[in-house]
C-alpha positions in Angstrom: -0.7 12.5 -28.1 -3.3 10.5 -26.3 -6.0 8.7 -28.3 -9.5 9.9 -27.7 -11.7 8.0 -25.2 -8.6 6.5 -23.5 -9.5 4.9 -20.2 -7.3 3.4 -17.4 -8.5 0.5 -15.2 -6.2 -0.1 -12.1 -6.7 -3.4 -10.5 -5.0 -4.1 -7.1 -4.6 -7.6 -5.7 -4.0 -6.5 -2.1 -0.7 -8.0 -0.7 -0.1 -10.4 -3.7 3.4 -11.7 -3.6 4.9 -12.0 -7.1 6.4 -15.3 -6.2 2.9 -16.6 -5.4 1.4 -15.3 -8.6 2.3 -18.5 -10.4 1.0 -19.5 -13.8 -0.7 -22.5 -12.2 -2.6 -20.3 -9.6 -3.1 -17.2 -11.8 -3.1 -18.1 -15.5 -5.0 -15.1 -16.6 -2.9 -12.6 -14.8 0.3 -14.2 -16.1 -1.0 -14.3 -19.7 -1.9 -10.7 -19.4 1.6 -9.8 -18.1 3.3 -11.9 -20.8 1.4 -10.1 -23.5 2.0 -6.7 -22.1 4.7 -5.4 -19.8 5.8 -7.4 -16.7 7.8 -5.5 -14.2 10.1 -7.9 -12.5 11.2 -5.5 -9.7 8.0 -3.9 -8.5 8.4 -2.2 -5.2 6.2 -1.0 -2.3 6.8 2.1 -0.1 7.6 2.0 3.6 5.8 1.3 5.8 4.6 -1.5 3.7 1.1 -0.9 5.0 -2.0 -0.6 2.9 -3.2 2.9 3.5 0.3 4.2 3.1 0.6 2.6 -0.3 -3.0 3.5 -1.3 -2.0 7.1 -0.7 1.2 6.6 -2.7 -0.9 5.2 -5.5 -3.1 8.3 -5.8 -0.4 10.9 -5.2 2.7 9.5 -6.9 4.6 10.3 -3.7 6.2 8.7 -0.7 5.1 9.4 2.9 7.7 12.1 3.4 5.7 14.1 0.9 2.1 12.9 1.1 2.0 12.7 4.9 0.3 9.3 5.5 3.3 7.9 7.4 1.5 4.8 8.8 -1.8 3.1 9.2 -1.8 4.9 12.6 0.1 8.1 13.5 -0.1 11.2 15.6 -1.8 14.3 14.2 -3.1 16.5 17.0 -5.6 18.4 14.8 -7.1 15.2 13.3 -7.1 13.3 16.5 -6.2 15.4 19.6 -6.0 12.7 22.3 -5.0 9.4 20.6 -3.4 7.9 17.6 -5.1 8.8 14.3 -6.3 5.5 12.8 -6.7 5.7 9.1 -8.4 2.3 9.0 -11.4 3.7 11.0 -13.8 5.2 8.5 -15.5 7.4 11.1 -12.2 8.7 12.6 -10.8 9.3 9.1 -13.9 11.3 8.0 -13.9 13.4 11.2 -10.1 13.9 11.0 -10.3 15.0 7.4 -13.0 17.5 8.4 -10.9 18.8 11.2 -8.0 19.2 8.8 -10.3 21.1 6.4 -9.7 18.6 3.7 -5.9 18.7 4.0 -5.6 15.0 5.1 -3.0 14.6 2.4 -0.3 17.2 1.8 -0.3 17.0 -2.0 -2.8 16.8 -4.8 -4.5 13.5 -5.2 -5.6 11.7 -8.4 -9.2 12.6 -8.1 -8.4 16.3 -7.8 -6.0 16.2 -10.8 -8.6 14.4 -12.9 -11.3 16.8 -11.9 -9.1 19.8 -13.0 -9.0 18.1 -16.4 -12.8 17.6 -16.4 -12.3 13.9 -15.8 -13.4 11.6 -13.0 -12.2 8.8 -10.7 -14.3 5.8 -9.6 -13.2 3.5 -6.8 -14.6 0.2 -5.5 -12.9 -1.5 -2.7 -13.4 -4.7 -0.7 -10.6 -3.6 1.6 -10.8 -1.6 4.8 -13.3 1.2 4.8 -10.6 3.7 5.8 -8.6 2.5 2.8 -11.5 3.0 0.5 -11.7 6.6 1.6 -7.9 7.1 1.2 -8.2 6.1 -2.5 -10.7 8.9 -3.1 -11.1 11.0 0.0 -12.3 14.0 -2.1 -15.2 12.0 -3.7 -18.0 13.8 -1.8 -16.7 17.3 -2.8 -16.0 16.3 -6.4 -19.1 14.2 -7.0 -17.0 11.1 -7.8 -18.0 7.5 -7.1 -16.6 5.6 -4.1 -18.0 2.3 -2.8 -16.7 0.5 0.3 -18.1 -3.0 0.6 -17.4 -2.8 4.3 -19.2 0.5 4.7 -21.8 1.2 2.0 -23.2 3.9 4.3 -19.9 5.7 4.0 -19.9 5.5 0.2 -20.9 8.2 -2.2 -23.0 9.4 -4.0 -25.8 7.7 -2.0 -28.1 7.5 -5.1 -25.4 5.7 -7.1 -24.8 3.2 -4.3 -28.5 2.5 -4.2 -28.5 1.9 -8.0 -25.5 -0.5 -7.6 -27.5 -2.5 -5.0 -30.5 -2.6 -7.2 -28.6 -3.7 -10.2 -26.0 -6.0 -8.8 -27.8 -7.2 -5.6 -27.1 -6.8 -1.9 -23.5 -6.7 -0.8 -22.6 -10.3 0.3 -21.8 -11.0 3.9 -18.1 -10.6 4.7 -16.1 -13.9 4.9 -12.5 -15.1 4.9 -11.5 -16.0 2.2 -13.5 -13.2 0.7 -14.5 -14.9 -2.5 -17.9 -13.4 -2.9 -16.6 -9.9 -2.4 -14.1 -10.4 -5.3 -17.0 -11.3 -7.6 -19.1 -8.3 -6.3 -16.3 -5.9 -6.9 -16.0 -7.0 -10.5 -19.8 -6.9 -11.0 -20.0 -3.3 -9.8 -17.5 -2.3 -12.5 -19.1 -4.3 -15.3 -22.7 -3.5 -14.5 -22.5 0.0 -13.2 -19.3 1.9 -13.4 -18.4 1.2 -17.0 -21.8 1.5 -18.6 -23.1 4.4 -16.4 -20.1 6.5 -15.4 -17.3 5.7 -17.9 -14.7 7.5 -15.7 -11.2 8.2 -17.0 -9.7 6.1 -14.2 -11.2 3.3 -12.2 -9.6 1.6 -9.2 -10.8 -1.9 -8.3 -9.3 -2.9 -5.0 -9.5 -6.7 -4.4 -9.1 -7.5 -0.7 -7.5 -10.8 -1.5 -5.1 -12.4 -1.0 -4.5 -10.0 1.9 -7.4 -11.2 4.0 -6.6 -14.9 3.7 -2.9 -14.3 4.1 -3.6 -12.6 7.4 -6.0 -15.1 8.9 -5.5 -18.4 7.1 -1.7 -18.3 6.3 0.4 -17.9 3.2 -0.1 -20.9 1.0 -2.9 -22.4 3.0 -5.7 -24.0 1.0 -8.1 -21.1 1.7 -5.4 -18.7 0.6 -4.7 -20.5 -2.6 -8.4 -20.6 -3.3 -8.6 -16.8 -2.8 -5.7 -16.2 -5.2 -7.3 -18.4 -7.8 -10.6 -16.6 -7.5 -9.0 -13.2 -7.8 -7.4 -14.4 -11.0 -10.7 -15.7 -12.3 -12.3 -12.3 -11.6 -9.5 -10.6 -13.4 -10.2 -13.0 -16.3 -13.8 -11.8 -16.4 -12.6 -8.3 -16.8 -10.3 -9.3 -19.7 -13.1 -11.3 -21.4 -15.5 -8.4 -21.1 -12.9 -6.0 -22.6 -12.4 -8.3 -25.5 -16.2 -8.8 -26.1 -16.9 -5.1 -25.8 -14.3 -4.2 -28.4 -12.4 -2.0 -25.9 -8.9 -3.4 -26.4 -7.8 -0.2 -28.1 -9.2 2.2 -25.5 -9.0 0.5 -22.1 -5.5 0.3 -20.7 -5.2 -1.9 -17.6 -2.6 -1.6 -14.8 -2.3 -4.5 -12.3 -0.4 -4.2 -9.0 -0.1 -5.3 -5.4 0.5 -2.7 -2.8 3.0 -4.8 -0.8 3.7 -8.5 0.1 3.3 -10.4 3.3 5.3 -12.7 5.5 4.4 -15.3 8.1 3.6 -14.4 11.7 5.9 -16.4 14.0 4.9 -15.4 17.5 2.1 -14.2 19.8 2.0 -10.4 20.4 5.1 -9.0 22.2 4.1 -6.5 24.9 6.6 -3.7 24.0 4.7 -1.2 26.1 5.0 -3.4 29.1 8.7 -4.0 28.4 9.3 -0.3 28.1 7.6 0.3 31.4 9.6 -2.4 33.1 12.8 -0.6 31.7 11.7 2.6 33.4 10.0 4.4 30.5 6.4 5.5 30.8 4.1 4.8 27.9 0.8 6.6 27.1 -1.8 7.0 24.4 0.2 10.1 23.3 3.4 11.7 24.5 1.6 15.0 25.3 0.2 14.2 28.7 3.5 13.5 30.6 4.3 10.0 29.3 7.8 9.4 27.9 6.5 7.9 24.7 3.6 6.4 22.7 3.6 3.4 20.4 2.3 3.2 16.8 3.4 -0.3 15.9 2.2 -3.7 14.5 5.2 -5.2 12.8 6.5 -1.8 11.9 5.9 1.8 12.8 7.5 3.7 15.6 7.6 5.5 18.8 6.6 9.1 19.5 8.8 10.6 22.3 7.9 13.4 24.7 8.9 16.8 23.2 11.1 14.8 20.8 13.7 14.9 23.6 17.1 13.9 22.1 18.4 12.3 25.3 15.2 10.3 25.7 15.3 9.3 22.1 18.9 8.1 22.4 18.1 6.1 25.6 15.1 4.4 24.1 17.0 3.6 20.9 19.9 2.0 22.8 17.4 0.0 24.9 15.6 -1.2 21.7 18.8 -2.3 20.1 19.5 -4.7 23.0 16.1 -6.4 22.5 16.2 -9.7 20.6 12.9 -8.8 18.9 14.1 -5.5 17.6 14.8 -5.1 13.8 15.6 -1.9 12.0 15.7 1.2 14.2 16.1 4.7 12.7 15.7 8.3 13.7 15.6 11.7 12.0 19.4 12.2 12.1 21.0 8.8 12.6 23.1 6.8 10.2 19.9 5.1 9.3 17.3 7.9 9.1 13.8 8.9 8.1 15.0 10.4 4.9 16.4 7.1 3.6 13.2 5.4 4.6 11.2 8.1 2.7 9.2 9.1 5.7 10.8 12.3 6.9 7.5 14.1 7.7 6.2 16.1 10.6 3.8 13.3 11.4 6.5 10.6 11.5 7.4 9.0 14.8 10.7 10.1 16.4 12.0 6.6 16.4 11.2 4.3 13.5 11.0 0.6 14.5 10.6 -2.6 12.6 10.2 -6.0 14.3 12.8 -8.6 13.6 12.3 -10.8 10.6 13.9 -13.9 9.2 14.0 -16.0 6.0 12.4 -19.2 7.6 9.9 -21.2 5.5 6.4 -21.9 6.7 4.4 -25.2 6.4 3.5 -24.4 2.9 7.1 -23.7 1.8 6.6 -19.9 1.7 9.7 -17.8 2.7 9.7 -15.0 5.3 8.6 -14.6 8.9 8.1 -11.7 11.3 7.5 -11.0 14.9 4.5 -8.9 15.8 2.9 -6.7 18.5 -0.6 -7.2 17.1 -3.0 -10.1 17.4 -2.8 -12.0 14.1 -2.7 -15.8 14.5 0.6 -17.6 14.6 1.0 -18.9 11.1 -1.1 -16.1 9.7 0.4 -13.3 7.7 1.6 -9.7 8.3 3.2 -6.8 6.6 4.6 -3.4 7.3 8.3 -3.9 7.5 11.3 -4.1 5.2 11.8 -7.8 4.5 12.3 -8.2 0.8 9.1 -10.2 0.5 7.1 -7.3 2.0 8.8 -4.7 -0.3 8.6 -6.7 -3.5 5.2 -6.2 -5.2 3.4 -7.3 -8.4 3.2 -4.9 -11.3 2.1 -5.5 -14.9 0.4 -3.4 -17.6 -1.4 -4.0 -20.8 -3.3 -2.1 -23.5 -2.7 0.0 -26.5 -0.6 2.6 -24.6 1.9 -0.1 -23.6 4.5 -2.2 -25.3 4.0 -5.9 -25.9 5.8 -8.9 -24.6 8.3 -6.9 -22.5 10.0 -7.8 -19.2 11.0 -4.5 -17.6 14.0 -5.2 -15.3 14.4 -1.7 -13.9 12.9 -1.2 -10.4 9.5 0.4 -10.4 6.8 0.9 -7.8 3.4 2.0 -6.7 4.5 5.6 -6.7 5.0 5.4 -10.5 1.4 4.5 -11.3 0.0 8.1 -11.0 2.5 9.8 -13.3 2.3 6.9 -15.8 -1.5 7.0 -15.8 -1.7 10.7 -16.3 0.8 10.5 -19.1 -1.5 8.0 -20.9 -4.4 10.4 -20.5 -2.4 13.3 -21.8 -2.5 15.1 -18.4 0.8 16.6 -17.1 1.7 15.1 -13.7 2.3 17.5 -10.8 5.9 18.7 -10.6 6.3 17.8 -6.9 6.0 14.0 -6.9 8.4 11.2 -6.3 7.4 8.7 -8.8 8.4 8.6 -12.5 6.7 8.0 -15.8 7.5 4.4 -16.7 8.8 5.2 -20.1 10.2 1.7 -20.6 6.6 0.4 -20.6 5.0 2.9 -23.0 4.7 2.2 -26.6 6.0 5.7 -27.5 8.4 5.9 -24.5 12.2 5.5 -24.2 14.5 3.5 -21.9 14.4 3.8 -18.2 17.1 5.8 -16.5 20.1 3.9 -15.1 19.6 2.2 -11.7 22.2 2.8 -9.0 22.4 0.7 -5.8 22.8 2.4 -2.4 23.6 0.8 1.0 23.4 2.1 4.5 24.3 0.7 7.9 24.1 1.7 11.5 26.0 0.1 14.5 24.3 0.1 17.9 24.4 -1.4 21.4 25.7 -4.9 22.2 26.8 -5.8 18.6 23.6 -4.6 16.9 24.1 -3.6 13.3 21.3 -2.7 10.9 21.5 -2.6 7.1 19.3 -1.0 4.4 19.6 -1.3 0.6 17.8 0.7 -2.0 18.0 1.4 -5.7 17.8 4.9 -7.2 16.4 5.3 -10.7 17.0 8.9 -11.7 15.7 10.8 -8.7 13.3 8.1 -7.7 14.3 5.7 -4.8 13.0 2.2 -4.2 13.7 0.3 -1.0 15.0 -3.2 -1.6 15.3 -4.7 1.9 16.4 -4.0 5.5 17.9 -6.5 7.9 19.8 -6.7 11.3 22.9 -8.6 12.3 24.1 -9.2 15.9 27.6 -10.2 16.9 
């Protein structure tokens, strides 16, 4: 039975790699994890992109169920003539309207809480589209959502005005985004907690993601951002102690994915496809053979999902040195294994090649890209282990103390676990599990079973995927390619 006045604070350190969350850089976060439950095998969902995993957070589901299959994808209702960009607040708002509120295929956290006469508050210094994804029903439900990038797209307007009056103007964006970390914390301490007291709050820190992308993993500015994120988390812990809320406020900390280092300028895949005789368009609905939705991972939409055209493009891809994992709906490596077998998914899934090289700061992992991040900067989206492996730790009265949980877990488990703490029954149709091994009144985790898949292709190409299944919940571990 849930104790009265139980609250859950979810704090995301966007893209934080567990191997970079060291006690030296993040003493407060590590002390919190040591005192509560530290998950040593936290996992992202694929694609390891932010909006995909934000949706996983608020649905407890993988893309094959919730439908947000990438940061960009094709949905002809939401965006008739081009890729639907979930990072674009305006496009996302209009697309959701065109979809009559059915942006996501399953109930989201805000709706579940509202049905129980509870509420969700969200503050994010990440992308404006991502802020909406965390609480896209906020307008209808009257819940609080603040995007530091787009205060004009935040809601309710009167609440946003009160925040600015009480906390001050939103600082100018910068990288590293140190001031935004502090502002996010202040909004919670000075407005959300005293005025709203929601059942669940999500604080989304945009670091270390921003500085990973543009300054590089392990660069001085990146390390400063990680340290500042830890300091802001420490402020939250100190406030909880001083306010006497240790018994009622449970805290869940996570990262949505990791990052690895960019090793090249953008590869012109569209140009290479054209040179190989395939036509490329904005969509595959106007006569073009295919359309691309890709950064370091994503895929290719093929005209009329033509099986011969799909096969020809796949074989061409496998011959390219920059090609990593390739998978289709019915191949030996397929959409189902990748947890993205959905009507919006591309016909061909594609991940750029990665390797385990070490950057100038000694950080492992590198990827090729089709985007425009600086060489030496960071990127995510694919299935390198360092992208899939994520931070997860929990603390508070609902959780056990001093536990290292070795069973794989993930962002999809946060919704059912949070609802369990609040005494709300999770929806039946979700993919995540209640993390019973973390709960004070819970039992052991189900047994974990490893699964491996492989697919041979053209010119000695061979792709591999490993995952762990815990009960009915699957967690991707890593994917890689060998060439003979």
